PLY file of the C-alpha trace (Angstrom):
ply
format ascii 1.0
element vertex 93
property float x
property float y
property float z
element edge 92
property int vertex1
property int vertex2
end_header
6.93 65.83 -35.84
6.62 65.69 -32.08
8.73 67.33 -29.41
9.76 65.85 -26.08
7.65 68.52 -24.35
4.59 67.52 -26.38
5.17 63.89 -25.44
5.43 64.63 -21.71
2.38 66.90 -21.85
0.41 64.23 -23.72
1.13 61.69 -21.02
0.15 64.20 -18.35
-3.17 64.96 -20.06
-3.93 61.27 -20.36
-2.84 60.55 -16.80
-0.57 57.69 -17.81
3.00 56.80 -16.96
5.84 55.85 -19.29
5.16 52.14 -18.79
1.52 52.49 -19.93
2.54 54.54 -22.97
5.09 51.86 -23.84
2.32 49.25 -23.68
-0.04 51.34 -25.82
2.61 52.05 -28.45
4.40 48.71 -28.52
7.69 50.42 -27.62
10.02 49.74 -24.71
10.10 51.89 -21.58
13.76 52.87 -22.26
12.72 54.06 -25.74
9.98 56.25 -24.25
12.47 57.57 -21.68
15.00 58.44 -24.40
12.32 60.20 -26.44
11.19 62.26 -23.45
14.80 63.20 -22.63
15.37 64.57 -26.14
15.98 68.24 -26.70
13.38 69.70 -29.04
11.97 67.53 -31.83
12.23 63.81 -31.13
14.50 62.05 -33.58
14.58 58.33 -34.07
13.42 55.35 -36.01
10.48 56.29 -38.23
8.61 53.11 -37.27
8.97 53.93 -33.55
7.80 57.50 -34.08
4.79 56.28 -36.06
3.88 53.83 -33.28
4.19 56.60 -30.69
2.10 59.13 -32.62
-0.46 56.44 -33.50
-0.86 55.45 -29.85
-1.31 59.07 -28.78
-3.83 59.63 -31.56
-5.80 56.51 -30.56
-5.79 57.74 -26.95
-7.35 61.06 -28.02
-4.35 63.37 -28.31
-4.14 65.83 -31.21
-0.62 67.08 -31.84
-0.42 70.69 -33.00
2.47 71.42 -35.35
4.43 74.65 -35.49
2.33 77.28 -37.24
-0.86 75.20 -37.14
-4.10 76.81 -36.05
-4.05 77.32 -32.29
-4.72 80.20 -29.93
-1.04 81.19 -29.71
0.27 79.81 -33.02
2.98 77.71 -31.36
3.51 74.03 -30.77
1.22 72.26 -28.37
-1.27 69.51 -27.84
-4.96 69.31 -27.19
-7.44 66.59 -26.44
-9.76 65.68 -29.27
-13.43 66.30 -28.59
-14.19 62.66 -27.82
-11.48 60.13 -26.91
-11.93 56.65 -28.37
-13.36 53.80 -26.31
-9.87 52.21 -26.07
-8.35 55.33 -24.54
-7.26 55.07 -20.93
-9.58 56.70 -18.45
-8.34 59.97 -16.96
-11.13 60.17 -14.37
-10.61 59.14 -10.74
-12.45 56.00 -9.74
0 1
1 2
2 3
3 4
4 5
5 6
6 7
7 8
8 9
9 10
10 11
11 12
12 13
13 14
14 15
15 16
16 17
17 18
18 19
19 20
20 21
21 22
22 23
23 24
24 25
25 26
26 27
27 28
28 29
29 30
30 31
31 32
32 33
33 34
34 35
35 36
36 37
37 38
38 39
39 40
40 41
41 42
42 43
43 44
44 45
45 46
46 47
47 48
48 49
49 50
50 51
51 52
52 53
53 54
54 55
55 56
56 57
57 58
58 59
59 60
60 61
61 62
62 63
63 64
64 65
65 66
66 67
67 68
68 69
69 70
70 71
71 72
72 73
73 74
74 75
75 76
76 77
77 78
78 79
79 80
80 81
81 82
82 83
83 84
84 85
85 86
86 87
87 88
88 89
89 90
90 91
91 92
């Protein structure tokens, strides 16, 4: 499960906009916008959620579920130790 806050934070960490996330996930920009506007856990088509989570995973985002090991024990995200080669660059050029 992923929350709207986790989704927005993931995009911020990656330095990408909604259009780029839509491209990476194969979803439409309006779908990404609706997901980010959700309150709490994002609800929707299972296929769309799987595409979204898969794209974030491929870009180097690790989603932390409620109660999972983290410094505060709450929901959150963190970058994996080494993003994949296909992940968008977050460094200034």
